N, C-alpha and C positions, 0 to 999 in steps of 0.2 A: 524597219520592222520592230526594233527594240522599243522605240517610242510608241508605236501603235499598240503593241501588246501591253506595255506598261500602262498606257492611258486607259485602255479598255478595262484592264483589271482593276485599276483604281476607281473607275466609274462604278463597276459592279460592287466594290466594297463600300464606296461612299453612299450608294443607293440602298445598301443592305441586301443586295442579291447574293453576294458572297458574305459569309459570316466570319468575323474575327473572334478569336478566343480571348476572353478576359480572365483575370486572375484575382483571387481574394487576398493576395499579399503583394507587396511593392515590387513592380517590375519597371525599371527605368531603361529607356532606349536612348542610345547616343548614336546619331547618324547625320547624314547630310543629303542634299539634293544632287550634288555633283559627284563626279568620279574621283575619289581619293584626294589626299593632301589638305584636309581641313583641320587636322589635329585631333582625330578621334582617340588615338591611343593615349596621349597625355591627358585628355579629358576623363577617360576611364580611370586613369591612375589618380587624378585629382579626386574623383568620387570615392575611390577605394580609401584614400587617406582620410577623407572627410567622414566616411561611414563606418570604417572597420572597427573602431573602438566601441561602437554602440550596437552594431548589428552583425549577424553571421552572414557573410557575403559570398556570392558566387558570380563569376563572369561567364557569359556564354557568347562565343564567337563562332563564325563559320569555319575558321581554320583554313584560310585561303592558301591554296597551293600545297596543302599537306599531302602526304603519301598514304594516309589512312582514310577510311570511310566511316560514316555513321557517327555515333556518339562516342566521345572519348573524354575521360577526366585525366588531367595532367598528374603525373606521378614522377618518381625519381628515374624512371626509364624513358620519360618523354624527352623530345628535343624539337628543334624548329621544324624538322622534316615531318615528324609524326603529328604535331598539333598546330603547326603554323608559327611564323616568327613572332607575331604580336602576342598571341596567347602564351607562348613560351616565355616571352619577356615578363608578362604578368606573373607567371608561375615562379620565375627565378627571384623576383623582387618581393612578392607578397605571399609568403609561405602560409600565412594564417587563413587565406581564403581558398575557395574552390574555384579552379579554372577548368572550364569545360568547353568543348567544341561540338557543334552539330549543325549541318546545313539546314536541317529542319528544326526551326526554333521551337515550335510546339513540342516536338519530341524531346528536344534538348532540355526544355524547361521541366517537362514531366519527369525525365530521368534524373535531373538534378534534384528535384523535390524528393523523389523516392529514395535516392541514395544519400543525399547530404542535408536535405531539409533546410535550405538557407532562409534567412529572414527576408533578404533582398536579393534580387537578381539584376545584374547590369548587362544589358544586351549591347554588344559591340557591333556597330554598323548594321542595324536592322530596321532603319526607318522605312525602307521599301518592303519589308517582310510583313505584309498586311494580314497574314494568317494569325498573327499575334497582335493583340491590342494592348500595348504597354500602358500602364497607368500614368506614366509620365514620359514625355518625349522632349529630348534636348537636341535641337537642330543646330549644326555648326555650319558657318559660312566664312570663307577666308576674306580678310580685309582687302587683299589684293585682287580678289575676283568674287565679288558678291553674287549670290545666285540671282539677284534682281537684274544684273547686267549680263546674264548668260542665257543661252537657249538650249533646247533639248538635243540629245544625241540624234543623228550622227554629226550634225553641223556644229553643235556646241558640246558642253560637258555635263549637262543636266540629265540625271537618270529619269526624271519625271518633270512635269510642268511646275512652274513656280508656285502655282496654287497649292501644291502639296505642303508648303510651309505652314498652311493654316492648321495642320495637325499638331504642330509643336506647342508645347507649354512654354518653353524657353527657347529663344534664338540667341546664340552666342556668335559674335563676330570675332574670329580668332586671328592670331598673328598680327595684331595691331602694333603700331609703333609704341614704344614705352611712354612717349610724351604726347600721345594723341589728346587733343583738346576736347573739352566738354562741348564746344561749338561743333566740332566735326562729328562727335558722337551723336549729337542731336540731329545733325544733317543726315547722317546715315539712318537713324531711326525713322526719320520722316520718309526717306526713300524706301525703306523696307515696308513701311505702312502696316505694321503688325496690328492684329485685332486688339481690342481693349482688354481681353483676358489673357493676352500673351505678354511675356516679359522679354526685353532685349538687354543683353549684357555684352561687354567687350572684354577681350582677354589678350594677353601678350605671352611671348615665349621667354622663359628665364633659363639661361644656360648656366650650367654648373661651373664653378671655379676649379673643379677637380676632374681629372680624367682617370679612368679605371681600366685595369687589365685583369687577367685571371689571377695574377699573383700579387699585384701591388697597385697603388695609385700615386699620382703625382699632381702637383698644381699645374693647371693648363699653362700658366705663365712661363713654366720651365721650358716650353717649346719655342719661346720667343727667339731664342738664339739658333734654332734648328730649322732646316727645310723638311717638311713632312708631307705625306701623301694623305689627302682626304678622300675616303672611299664612301660613297653613298648609293643606296638602292632604295630610295624613298620617292614618293610622288612629287615632292617639291623641295629641292635642296637649296633654293635661292636664299631663304632666310638664314640658314646656317652659313652659307658661303659669305653672305653680306656681313654677318656677325664677325666671322674670323678676319675678313678684310678690314672691317672697321676697327678691330682691335690690333691691327698691325702685324698679323701673322703672315709668314711666307709659306705657301704650300702649292702642291699640284693637286688638281681635283680630278678624280676618276669617277664618273657618274654612270650608274646603271639604272635600269628601269625599276619601278616599284616592285617589291617582293622578289627581287632577282635571286635565282638559285645559282650560287657561284659554282662554276664548272672547274674541272681539274686544270684547264688552261688558265682560268682566272686566278686560281690559287698559285699556280706556278709563276705567273707574272707578278702577282702581289708579293710573293716571297723574295723578289728582287729588290723590294723597297726597304729602306732602313727603318723608318718610323711611319706607322699608319695610325690615323685617327679616323674613327667611323662613328656611325650612329649606334644607339643602344640596340635598335632593332636589327641592324646588320651584324652587330657583334654576336648575336645569338647564332649566326651561321658561320662567322669568321673566327670567333674567339678561340675555338679548339683547333681549327685547321691551320691557324697561323700562330700557334702557341709558342713557338720558338722565337718569334720575332717581337719587336716592340709594337704591340697592337693595343690601342686604347679606345674606349668609347666615351663620348661626351653626353652625359644625361641632360635632359631638358625637363622642365615642368611648366604647367600652365599657371599663370597668375591672372586672376579675374579681378577687374575693376569692380568696385562695389561688392566684394566677395561676401561680406556679412549678409547682405540681402539675398544673394544667390544661395549661400549655404543654408539660410533659414528656410527658403522654399523647398530645398531638397530634404532637409531634416524633418520639416513639418509633414511632407508627403510620406516619408518612410515611417514616421511615428504614428500615423493614422492606422 
């Protein structure tokens, strides 16, 4: 049913039967074809770092699993429950930008314009939101599961057919090995078979050397002598687990589903652990609830191969 509705809707938009709304200022969409786990949040943060010194920025997300409805702008009363874990993460890290949520992206863009008048709006996870025609689309696909090797729901994990990739200006293969060769990159480019007007980039995950709590931070290496508990509620924890294993850490892994809302029973069980390391997204929900414990989060960033070329494409679009 999901595939049938999505396919028919896309046909109507592609044929012009349904109309998308365009904008006279830069709107950049970051999304994917698959369900979760391609690195949208660190890509949005990459764009914020790239653009925030030159442009007045706003991010607009759906606010998945939040307890509120409609349009919301993050403020000092917001938390992960009221605006969603990822938007709250943006708000805590980047105080100079506007962070908004609205399931209706057209309405969210209109409200953001009227209230904050940003120069650039970054749409988080809106590739399938066809009511909005972003001026620039960045499509993410994971190195370990390229969209070209997947099929649509419910059998596979694609939200829409592979042909949807043709709407992207840039395709980024995320979570690549740090030492991925030029030969392998060229092989993947051939398989993706992007159009001549599309650009393909590759990125990897950079893990911080420092872990953070609400009160202090320490070098990650200080945990080498300890057994700790890794707590994750993300779509794909495998890269993080592999990184910690490869670095020689000893830990127990408690894995929850993506966007997990931690229950009282979860908190009670986690309070029995001596040292907890979690993701930055999960810390937005756990940091205050386990404040009496040694709870740290490990930040990550996206590193893009050929980043100068990537950055120029983004800056040129926004400068127009």
